[in-house]
C-alpha atoms as one frame of an Amber mdcrd trajectory, in Angstrom:
protein
 -32.321  -4.145  17.892 -28.567  -4.478  17.505 -26.281  -1.452  17.804 -22.826
  -1.819  16.294 -20.321   1.022  16.663 -17.180   0.754  14.586 -14.289   2.944
  13.459 -14.467   6.291  11.653 -17.499   7.260  13.722 -20.119   4.941  12.188
 -23.009   3.389  14.118 -25.024   0.599  12.510 -28.537  -0.014  13.880 -30.289
  -3.258  12.924 -33.968  -3.691  13.813 -35.677  -7.081  13.599 -39.386  -7.607
  14.305 -40.793 -11.151  14.134 -44.452 -12.206  14.315 -46.183 -15.533  13.676
 -49.637 -17.050  13.709 -51.114 -20.531  13.025 -52.064 -20.868   9.384 -54.700
 -21.239   8.215 -57.006 -20.352  11.071 -60.196 -22.336  11.508 -63.587 -20.928
  10.588 -64.281 -20.084  14.220 -60.786 -18.697  14.834 -60.629 -15.266  13.265
 -58.864 -13.452  16.083 -55.539 -12.393  14.561 -54.416 -10.478  17.646 -51.645
  -8.063  16.620 -50.777 -10.007  13.485 -51.297  -7.788  10.386 -54.647  -8.644
   8.849 -53.659  -7.578   5.325 -50.700  -9.991   5.260 -52.798 -12.892   6.514
 -55.438 -12.166   3.871 -52.821 -12.144   1.100 -51.660 -15.667   1.972 -55.215
 -16.833   2.573 -56.375 -15.466  -0.792 -53.438 -16.763  -2.840 -53.206 -20.272
  -1.461 -50.328 -21.202  -3.791 -48.130 -18.597  -2.147 -45.314 -19.906   0.078
 -42.861 -17.025   0.565 -42.536 -13.286  -0.053 -39.415 -11.157   0.163 -39.573
  -7.410  -0.415 -36.621  -5.012  -0.128 -36.610  -1.224  -0.298 -33.129   0.299
  -0.432 -31.981   3.891  -0.298 -28.334   4.556  -1.269 -25.633   1.990  -1.965
 -23.802  -0.073   0.644 -20.134   0.921   0.317 -18.558  -2.435   0.990 -15.034
  -1.190   0.306 -15.461   1.261   3.204 -17.882  -0.424   5.586 -16.983  -4.084
   5.123 -19.232  -7.076   4.443 -22.688  -6.874   6.081 -24.294  -9.730   7.970
 -27.403  -9.678   5.777 -27.941 -10.139   2.014 -27.305  -6.934   0.103 -30.115
  -5.539  -2.025 -29.959  -3.189  -5.030 -31.089   0.421  -4.837 -34.826   0.802
  -5.328 -37.489  -1.853  -4.753 -37.359  -5.562  -5.495 -39.763  -8.360  -4.684
 -39.651 -12.133  -5.013 -42.200 -14.835  -4.243 -42.387 -18.616  -4.266 -45.496
 -20.547  -5.315 -46.468 -24.173  -4.918 -47.868 -25.073  -8.327 -49.056 -28.475
  -7.084 -51.923 -26.660  -5.338 -54.916 -25.501  -7.322 -55.721 -21.803  -7.488
 -58.796 -19.834  -8.459 -56.559 -17.420 -10.375 -54.843 -19.942 -12.641 -51.098
 -20.624 -12.589 -48.352 -18.936 -10.536 -47.778 -16.281 -13.225 -51.376 -15.094
 -12.953 -51.224 -15.199  -9.158 -47.969 -13.219  -9.280 -49.643 -10.394 -11.197
 -52.353 -10.113  -8.576 -49.864 -10.437  -5.722 -47.686  -7.503  -6.794 -50.798
  -5.352  -7.097 -51.750  -6.261  -3.517 -48.238  -5.566  -2.208 -48.170  -2.277
  -4.085 -51.180  -1.119  -2.095 -49.915  -2.429   1.249 -46.451  -0.851   1.039
 -47.289   2.221  -1.086 -44.693   1.142  -3.650 -44.906   1.240  -7.437 -44.961
  -2.547  -7.807 -47.876  -2.199 -10.199 -45.233  -1.107 -12.744 -43.732  -4.592
 -12.786 -44.502  -5.837 -16.278 -43.073  -8.782 -18.220 -39.880  -6.824 -19.014
 -39.098  -6.374 -15.297 -40.170  -9.828 -14.127 -38.554 -13.218 -14.572 -38.692
 -16.737 -13.151 -35.920 -17.971 -10.885 -34.608 -21.540 -11.063 -35.835 -23.891
  -8.350 -34.515 -27.261  -7.209 -38.038 -28.354  -6.307 -40.156 -29.026  -9.426
 -43.313 -28.179  -7.472 -42.082 -24.680  -6.609 -41.926 -21.698  -8.923 -40.101
 -18.506  -7.910 -40.809 -15.117  -9.459 -38.692 -11.981  -9.162 -39.207  -8.340
 -10.104 -37.138  -5.185  -9.607 -37.657  -1.429  -9.920 -34.213   0.200  -9.583
 -35.558   3.720 -10.208 -38.221   3.524  -7.498 -37.485   6.134  -4.829 -37.724
   4.837  -1.268 -39.066   7.465   1.123 -41.354   8.183   4.075 -44.513   6.898
   2.401 -42.873   3.441   2.208 -41.797   3.420   5.862 -45.222   4.409   7.216
 -47.093   1.234   6.106 -43.986  -0.791   7.008 -44.187   0.424  10.623 -47.959
  -0.169  10.748 -47.285  -3.905  10.405 -45.581  -3.929  13.828 -47.619  -5.013
  16.879 -47.676  -1.498  18.377 -46.742   0.474  15.277 -44.801   3.597  16.228
 -46.854   4.189  19.377 -44.728   1.986  21.659 -41.719  -0.313  21.682 -38.718
  -0.080  19.404 -40.989   1.048  16.567 -41.042   4.507  18.165 -37.408   4.959
  17.127 -38.161   4.542  13.414 -38.060   8.225  12.587 -38.338   8.559   8.786
 -36.427  11.842   8.735 -33.421  10.293  10.450 -33.567   6.976   8.593 -33.651
   8.479   5.113 -31.023  11.085   5.967 -28.615   8.347   7.071 -25.661   7.152
   5.006 -27.481   3.882   4.266 -31.014   2.553   4.786 -32.581  -0.810   3.890
 -36.110  -2.015   4.691 -36.789  -5.732   4.327 -40.086  -7.594   4.634 -40.159
 -11.406   4.603 -43.142 -13.712   4.993 -43.224 -17.501   4.838 -45.566 -20.393
   5.527 -43.632 -22.981   7.546 -45.016 -26.465   8.088 -43.949 -29.284  10.377
 -45.938 -32.421   9.662 -49.527 -31.157   9.481 -49.056 -27.986  11.565 -48.345
 -24.774   9.636 -47.384 -21.291  10.776 -47.315 -17.994   8.912 -44.277 -15.979
   9.983 -43.307 -12.444   9.008 -40.010 -10.668   9.692 -39.506  -6.914   9.307
 -35.905  -5.696   9.221 -34.515  -2.168   9.164 -30.781  -1.562   8.634 -29.605
   2.023   8.989 -26.068   3.436   9.167 -25.222   6.751  10.854 -22.005   8.773
  10.680 -21.873  10.357  14.126 -18.551  12.115  13.489 -19.889  13.890  10.425
 -23.059  14.921  12.229 -21.694  15.986  15.611 -17.912  15.849  15.347 -17.826
  13.609  18.413 -17.636   9.902  19.184 -20.172  10.327  22.001 -23.720   9.367
  21.094 -27.054   8.257  22.501 -29.941   6.294  21.065 -32.193   9.333  21.228
 -29.459  11.375  19.600 -29.338   8.983  16.653 -33.076   8.777  16.002 -34.235
  12.119  17.492 -36.982  10.244  19.299 -37.491   8.982  22.835 -37.986   5.341
  23.730 -40.586   5.969  26.428 -43.063   3.079  26.347 -42.781  -0.664  25.884
 -45.108  -2.632  23.639 -47.296  -4.927  25.735 -47.073  -7.642  23.074 -43.268
  -7.763  22.899 -40.248  -7.307  25.171 -37.699  -5.120  23.374 -34.198  -6.557
  23.250 -31.209  -4.303  22.602 -27.862  -5.907  21.801 -24.771  -3.712  21.875
 -21.778  -4.917  19.867 -18.665  -3.065  20.993 -15.937  -2.902  18.383 -14.402
   0.525  18.589 -12.801   2.091  21.645 -15.067   3.439  24.336 -17.599   1.949
  26.672 -21.375   1.631  26.581 -23.273   2.303  29.808 -26.971   1.513  30.104
 -29.475   3.308  32.270 -30.082   0.843  35.082 -31.624   2.959  37.830 -35.049
   4.448  38.243 -36.655   5.902  41.337 -40.116   5.313  39.925 -42.056   2.454
  41.503 -43.474   1.569  38.085 -40.279   0.585  36.296 -40.293   0.045  32.575
 -38.434  -3.059  31.453 -36.392  -3.849  28.393 -33.808  -6.484  27.603 -30.189
  -5.395  27.187 -27.934  -8.132  25.854 -30.472 -10.725  26.988 -30.937  -9.383
  30.553 -34.139  -7.600  31.575 -33.405  -4.218  33.133 -35.371  -1.030  33.907
 -34.850   2.001  31.707 -35.517   5.676  32.270 -38.298   7.576  30.542 -39.278
  11.219  30.566 -41.430  10.620  33.659 -38.951   8.487  35.598 -36.109  10.936
  34.996 -37.816  13.375  37.376 -37.349  10.859  40.185 -33.629  10.334  39.648
 -31.028  12.001  41.863 -29.334  14.818  40.022 -28.017  15.816  36.627 -24.528
  14.927  37.800 -25.627  11.415  38.781 -27.462  11.031  35.481 -24.604  12.271
  33.313 -22.950   8.912  32.909 -26.217   7.450  31.663 -27.958  10.160  29.739
 -25.175  11.476  27.543 -23.429  14.757  27.039 -25.544  16.864  29.393 -28.683
  16.589  27.265 -30.485  14.398  29.802 -31.474  11.973  27.038 -30.497   8.589
  25.733 -30.385   4.966  26.789 -26.693   4.552  26.042 -23.628   6.754  26.111
 -20.038   6.057  25.222 -17.326   7.286  27.597 -15.150  10.050  26.071 -12.249
   8.676  24.048  -9.055  10.319  22.881  -8.283   8.238  19.805 -11.250   9.170
  17.598 -13.356   5.996  17.656 -10.518   3.633  16.774 -10.751  -0.145  17.011
  -8.548  -2.459  19.013  -5.927  -3.951  16.725  -5.340  -0.805  14.660  -2.075
   1.056  15.170  -1.934   4.675  16.409  -3.013   6.983  13.630  -5.170   4.334
  11.935  -8.929   3.995  11.752 -10.912   0.794  11.451 -12.313   0.128   7.996
 -15.600  -1.780   8.072 -17.374  -3.479  10.954 -16.130  -6.967  10.097 -12.917
  -6.182  11.999 -10.413  -7.012   9.288  -9.067  -3.737   7.896  -7.340  -0.585
   9.094  -6.403   2.554   7.207  -4.248   5.604   7.955  -6.094   8.569   9.382
  -5.946  11.605   7.050  -3.307  14.111   8.145  -1.598  11.717  10.538   2.137
  11.078  10.256   2.952   7.487  11.050   5.653   6.878  13.640   8.651   4.914
  12.418   8.506   1.248  13.345  11.281  -0.555  15.144
């Protein structure tokens, strides 16, 4: 997960979950481990299938205000694309016939109305490889909500029971200023060895000034959930990108003998949970770590006096966008005369 705080009080949280498995498995190798069975079966059933990309977007990304994102933008609603290798034979006919069956399968997996994709909402995309055919469909009026996030989270190794998946609170995500769910799956081959890889991404933007009127924030404050248990099949990695003024401090001490580990900016460190907090020294000692007296949160920003501004902006200006290229005058501020 990457946390990016930038001017005007915005915090951008980017989740990325990656899983892979050898593909196809042999007849005597049917142990998928934590890999989602329904995704494996889709690629196993439709052997022409090479890639899938599904996006579910709620609200519009305001590029003029937030800058250019580091990921491909997606339109509001639901869209799906897939690539087929037409040189391979299929029991369902050509790629167009396989596409119809595929969207029905994805509709059931993600609880989305993809079954409404008819010929008027579907078209073929150009491909440089004559053996590959790409199909694309879009439902701009499809409402993205909790029932889409629930099956999305179930694809994770520990779901929402442990790991970073516990932070995916649907109430907070769909109340945010921006939310995008992305699912990508691809069969990658090197020589004769192939791997099926899936990547789940969640991009969510919070306005902490509008919600609390303060630049101070914690992870638990953003998502209204506690990160209390690691997933045994993955080591969570949290990357903090500091762009606005203030300082992030991570919880690095725990008096519990059984320390929980996570990775902060690539370094494994213990973090505090509800149980380990009882073993810490005092509320005063914990204040720097746990936030504004609430006793919660992995990260806290030190109090600032210039309202979440970014280095490089003049007094009375706020940063515009997280790409670090624009500043704008703060409403109600009178600029000082320049020399």
